[in-house]
C-alpha positions as CSV (number, residue, x, y, z in Angstrom):
1,M,100.1,118.0,69.6
2,N,96.8,116.1,69.7
3,R,95.8,113.6,72.3
4,I,95.3,110.0,71.2
5,E,91.5,109.4,71.5
6,N,90.5,106.9,74.2
7,A,94.1,106.2,75.2
8,T,95.1,106.3,78.9
9,R,98.6,106.4,80.4
10,N,98.2,102.8,81.4
11,K,97.4,101.7,77.9
12,I,100.3,103.5,76.4
13,Q,102.7,102.0,79.0
14,N,101.3,98.5,78.3
15,A,101.7,99.1,74.5
16,A,105.4,99.9,75.1
17,K,105.9,96.8,77.2
18,D,104.3,94.6,74.5
19,G,106.4,96.2,71.8
20,Y,103.5,98.1,70.2
21,I,105.1,101.5,70.3
22,R,107.5,102.0,67.4
23,V,109.8,104.8,66.6
24,N,111.2,104.8,63.0
25,Q,109.8,101.3,62.7
26,N,111.6,100.0,65.8
27,P,110.0,99.0,69.1
28,V,111.0,101.2,72.0
29,K,110.6,101.3,75.8
30,S,108.4,103.8,77.5
31,S,111.6,105.6,78.7
32,Y,112.7,106.4,75.1
33,K,113.3,110.1,74.6
34,V,111.7,111.4,71.5
35,K,114.0,113.2,69.0
36,K,113.2,115.7,66.4
37,G,112.1,114.0,63.2
38,D,111.1,110.7,64.9
39,K,108.2,109.0,63.3
40,I,106.1,107.4,66.1
41,K,103.5,104.7,65.6
42,I,101.3,103.2,68.3
43,L,99.6,99.9,67.5
44,F,96.3,99.0,69.2
45,T,95.3,95.4,68.5
46,H,91.7,96.1,69.0
47,P,89.5,99.2,69.4
48,P,89.5,100.5,73.0
49,Y,87.3,98.0,74.8
50,E,85.5,100.5,77.1
51,N,83.5,101.5,74.0
52,L,82.4,97.9,73.7
53,L,81.7,97.1,77.4
54,T,78.2,95.6,77.5
55,P,76.3,94.2,80.5
56,E,76.0,90.4,80.4
57,N,73.9,88.1,82.5
58,I,76.7,86.2,84.2
59,D,76.0,84.4,87.4
60,L,78.1,85.8,90.2
61,D,78.8,84.1,93.6
62,I,78.3,87.1,95.9
63,V,79.7,86.4,99.3
64,F,78.9,89.8,100.8
65,E,77.3,93.1,99.7
66,D,76.5,96.4,101.3
67,D,76.2,100.0,100.0
68,S,80.0,100.3,99.6
69,I,81.5,97.0,98.6
70,I,80.9,93.6,97.0
71,I,82.8,90.5,97.8
72,I,82.7,87.9,95.0
73,N,84.0,84.3,94.9
74,K,85.4,84.1,91.4
75,P,85.3,80.7,89.7
76,P,88.3,79.5,87.7
77,G,88.1,80.3,84.0
78,L,86.5,83.7,84.5
79,V,88.6,86.6,83.2
80,V,88.3,89.6,85.5
81,H,88.3,92.4,83.0
82,P,88.2,92.8,79.2
83,G,91.5,92.8,77.3
84,H,93.3,91.4,74.4
85,G,91.4,88.2,73.3
86,N,88.7,88.6,76.0
87,Y,86.3,91.4,75.1
88,S,83.2,89.8,76.6
89,G,82.2,87.2,79.2
90,T,84.3,88.7,81.9
91,L,83.6,89.5,85.5
92,I,83.3,93.2,84.6
93,N,80.6,92.4,82.0
94,G,78.7,90.5,84.7
95,L,79.1,93.3,87.2
96,L,77.7,95.8,84.7
97,Y,74.5,93.7,84.4
98,H,73.9,93.3,88.1
99,F,75.1,96.7,89.3
100,K,74.3,99.8,87.2
101,N,76.3,102.6,88.7
102,L,79.8,101.2,89.5
103,P,82.6,103.8,89.7
104,K,85.3,103.9,87.0
105,N,89.0,103.8,87.8
106,S,91.8,105.2,85.8
107,S,91.8,102.1,83.6
108,D,88.1,102.3,82.8
109,R,87.3,99.1,84.7
110,P,84.2,99.7,86.7
111,G,84.5,99.0,90.4
112,L,87.8,97.2,90.1
113,V,90.6,97.8,92.6
114,H,92.6,94.6,92.2
115,R,92.4,91.4,90.2
116,I,93.3,87.7,90.2
117,D,94.3,85.5,87.2
118,K,91.8,83.9,85.0
119,D,92.4,80.4,86.2
120,T,92.9,81.3,89.8
121,S,89.7,81.0,91.9
122,G,88.8,82.9,95.0
123,L,87.8,86.2,96.6
124,I,87.9,89.6,95.0
125,V,86.5,92.9,96.4
126,I,84.6,95.3,94.2
127,A,83.9,99.0,95.0
128,K,80.4,100.3,94.6
129,T,81.2,104.0,95.1
130,E,83.9,106.5,94.3
131,K,84.7,106.8,98.0
132,A,85.0,103.1,98.4
133,M,87.2,102.8,95.4
134,T,89.6,105.5,96.6
135,F,89.7,104.1,100.1
136,L,90.3,100.5,99.0
137,A,92.9,101.5,96.4
138,K,94.9,103.4,99.0
139,Q,95.0,100.2,101.2
140,F,96.3,98.1,98.3
141,F,98.9,100.8,97.6
142,N,100.0,100.9,101.2
143,K,100.1,97.1,101.3
144,T,97.7,96.8,104.2
145,V,95.2,94.5,102.6
146,E,95.4,90.9,104.0
147,R,95.3,88.3,101.2
148,E,95.9,84.6,101.8
149,Y,96.1,82.0,99.0
150,Y,96.2,78.2,99.2
151,A,98.5,76.6,96.6
152,L,99.5,73.0,95.8
153,V,103.1,73.0,94.6
154,W,105.4,70.3,93.2
155,G,108.1,68.9,95.6
156,D,108.7,68.7,99.4
157,V,109.1,72.4,100.4
158,K,112.3,72.5,102.6
159,N,111.3,75.1,105.2
160,D,108.0,75.1,107.1
161,S,107.7,78.9,106.4
162,G,109.6,81.6,104.7
163,E,109.6,84.9,102.8
164,I,110.5,85.5,99.2
165,N,111.6,89.0,98.5
166,E,112.6,89.0,94.8
167,P,111.6,91.5,92.1
168,I,109.3,90.4,89.3
169,G,109.1,91.6,85.7
170,R,108.0,90.4,82.3
171,N,110.0,87.7,80.6
172,P,111.7,89.3,77.6
173,K,111.8,85.9,75.8
174,N,108.1,85.1,76.5
175,R,105.7,88.1,77.0
176,L,103.1,85.8,78.5
177,Q,105.4,84.9,81.5
178,M,106.8,86.8,84.4
179,I,110.3,86.1,85.9
180,V,112.4,87.0,88.9
181,Y,115.0,89.6,88.1
182,K,118.1,88.9,90.2
183,D,119.7,92.3,89.4
184,R,116.7,94.1,90.8
185,D,116.7,96.5,88.0
186,G,114.4,94.8,85.5
187,G,111.5,94.0,87.9
188,K,109.2,95.5,90.5
189,E,109.4,94.8,94.2
190,A,107.5,91.6,95.1
191,I,107.2,90.0,98.5
192,T,105.5,86.7,99.3
193,T,105.4,84.9,102.6
194,Y,104.5,81.2,102.7
195,K,103.7,78.5,105.3
196,V,103.5,74.8,104.8
197,I,100.0,73.4,105.5
198,K,100.5,69.7,104.7
199,R,103.2,67.6,103.0
200,F,102.3,64.8,100.6
201,G,105.8,63.7,99.6
202,Y,105.9,64.7,96.0
203,V,103.7,67.8,96.4
204,T,103.1,70.2,99.3
205,L,100.0,72.3,100.2
206,I,101.1,75.8,101.3
207,S,99.5,79.0,102.4
208,C,100.8,82.2,100.8
209,R,100.3,85.8,101.8
210,L,101.0,88.8,99.5
211,K,102.7,91.9,100.7
212,T,102.7,93.2,97.1
213,G,100.4,92.3,94.2
214,R,102.5,91.6,91.0
215,T,101.2,89.7,88.1
216,H,101.6,85.9,88.7
217,Q,103.5,86.7,91.9
218,I,102.9,83.5,93.8
219,R,103.3,81.4,90.6
220,V,106.7,83.0,89.8
221,H,108.0,83.1,93.3
222,M,107.3,79.5,94.0
223,K,108.9,78.5,90.7
224,Y,111.9,80.5,91.7
225,L,112.1,78.4,94.9
226,G,112.0,75.3,92.7
227,H,108.4,74.4,93.6
228,V,106.2,75.3,90.6
229,L,102.5,75.2,91.2
230,F,100.8,71.9,90.4
231,S,99.1,71.8,87.0
232,D,100.4,75.3,86.1
233,G,100.8,75.0,82.4
234,R,102.3,78.4,81.8
235,Y,105.2,77.7,84.1
236,G,105.7,74.0,83.5
237,G,103.7,72.6,86.4
238,D,101.5,70.5,84.1
239,K,104.3,67.9,83.7
240,I,105.3,65.2,86.2
241,L,108.1,66.9,88.0
242,K,108.5,64.7,91.0
243,G,107.9,61.0,91.8
244,T,108.5,57.6,90.3
245,V,108.7,56.3,86.7
246,F,106.1,53.6,87.3
247,S,103.1,53.7,84.9
248,K,100.6,53.6,87.7
249,Y,102.1,56.7,89.2
250,K,102.0,58.4,85.8
251,Q,98.3,57.5,85.4
252,F,97.6,58.8,88.9
253,V,99.2,62.2,88.2
254,E,97.6,62.5,84.8
255,N,94.2,61.8,86.4
256,C,94.9,64.7,88.8
257,F,95.7,66.9,85.9
258,E,92.3,66.0,84.3
259,I,90.5,66.8,87.5
260,L,92.4,70.1,87.9
261,P,93.3,71.5,84.4
262,R,94.6,74.8,85.8
263,Q,97.1,76.0,88.4
264,A,96.3,74.8,91.9
265,L,95.8,78.3,93.4
266,H,92.9,79.7,95.3
267,A,92.5,83.2,96.8
268,K,91.1,81.9,100.1
269,T,90.8,85.0,102.4
270,I,90.8,88.8,102.1
271,G,90.7,91.4,104.9
272,F,90.8,95.2,104.9
273,I,89.4,98.3,106.6
274,H,85.8,99.0,105.5
275,P,85.4,102.3,103.6
276,E,82.5,103.5,105.8
277,T,82.6,101.8,109.2
278,K,86.4,101.9,109.4
279,E,86.3,98.5,111.0
280,I,88.6,95.6,110.0
281,I,86.6,93.0,108.1
282,S,87.7,89.7,106.7
283,F,86.2,87.1,104.4
284,D,87.0,83.4,103.9
285,S,86.1,80.9,101.2
286,K,86.2,77.2,100.8
287,I,88.8,75.5,98.6
288,P,86.9,74.7,95.3
289,N,86.1,71.1,94.4
290,D,88.8,70.6,91.7
291,I,91.6,71.5,94.1
292,S,90.1,69.7,97.1
293,Q,89.6,66.5,95.1
294,V,93.3,66.6,94.0
295,I,94.5,67.3,97.6
296,D,92.4,64.3,98.8
297,K,93.9,62.1,96.1
298,W,97.4,63.0,97.0
299,E,96.7,62.5,100.7
300,L,95.5,59.0,100.1
301,Y,98.4,58.3,97.7
302,S,101.0,59.5,100.2
303,K,99.5,57.4,103.0
304,H,99.3,54.3,100.8
305,K,102.9,54.7,99.5
306,K,104.2,56.0,102.9
307,L,106.3,58.6,101.2
């Protein structure tokens, strides 16, 4: 049996999840056991992107750099790595331009040990050496990396703090969304802790810490609690979910949506053990202007209306 050229285990698994592996013309899961006589077809929507990876002169906000690691403050709108629909203009393309010898991981994404969503802003660590990549990846695997996010969510969060321990998996009815699986069989372990920073009546500013790193984890867990992220179009947060029916209030919220046309989520801090010095290091970033402007507007509104 011949190997599929340029195909990794990860790509095959993702193809199965997206329904691109078909046996006898029918989509199958990765757990399907092949039978004699089966006709297997694997669909790739685009040629493997690593053959197309080209350096691009993209400005990077480098918070810290040494011989082992790079800390980047990613702006909203920047995709972390190439994939379906985004084969250029990504953080990886920019890294390849500024750093020539980044190590590759099993997914052929140079220097990458974790990622954040396209429209989530904030800190991301990049490995500059094979040693650093292995050392950092182990910390992520062991769940020892400290990651704090700030999020603005709809509603008045009931408890001042809490933990959400609910498995997350892909939504079978909408492959672009993730959902909580209550039976714990369809999803992967996902644990988020949260703490209220400030209440504004109809919205709440919270801090979230990740014990796991699932796709859309904070966004899905907060929706599960009934507090979808403000302006999160994918999960329904770009609609007026709390408040009054008055036209002035509607105008106020729509103006906030215009200022912040993305989910109100920022990867504020990251901390881990340095690959070389073995010291615990931590980095912090300011809340970006679009989120801070909306927070300021809600604060003024809540004081004026005395919610």
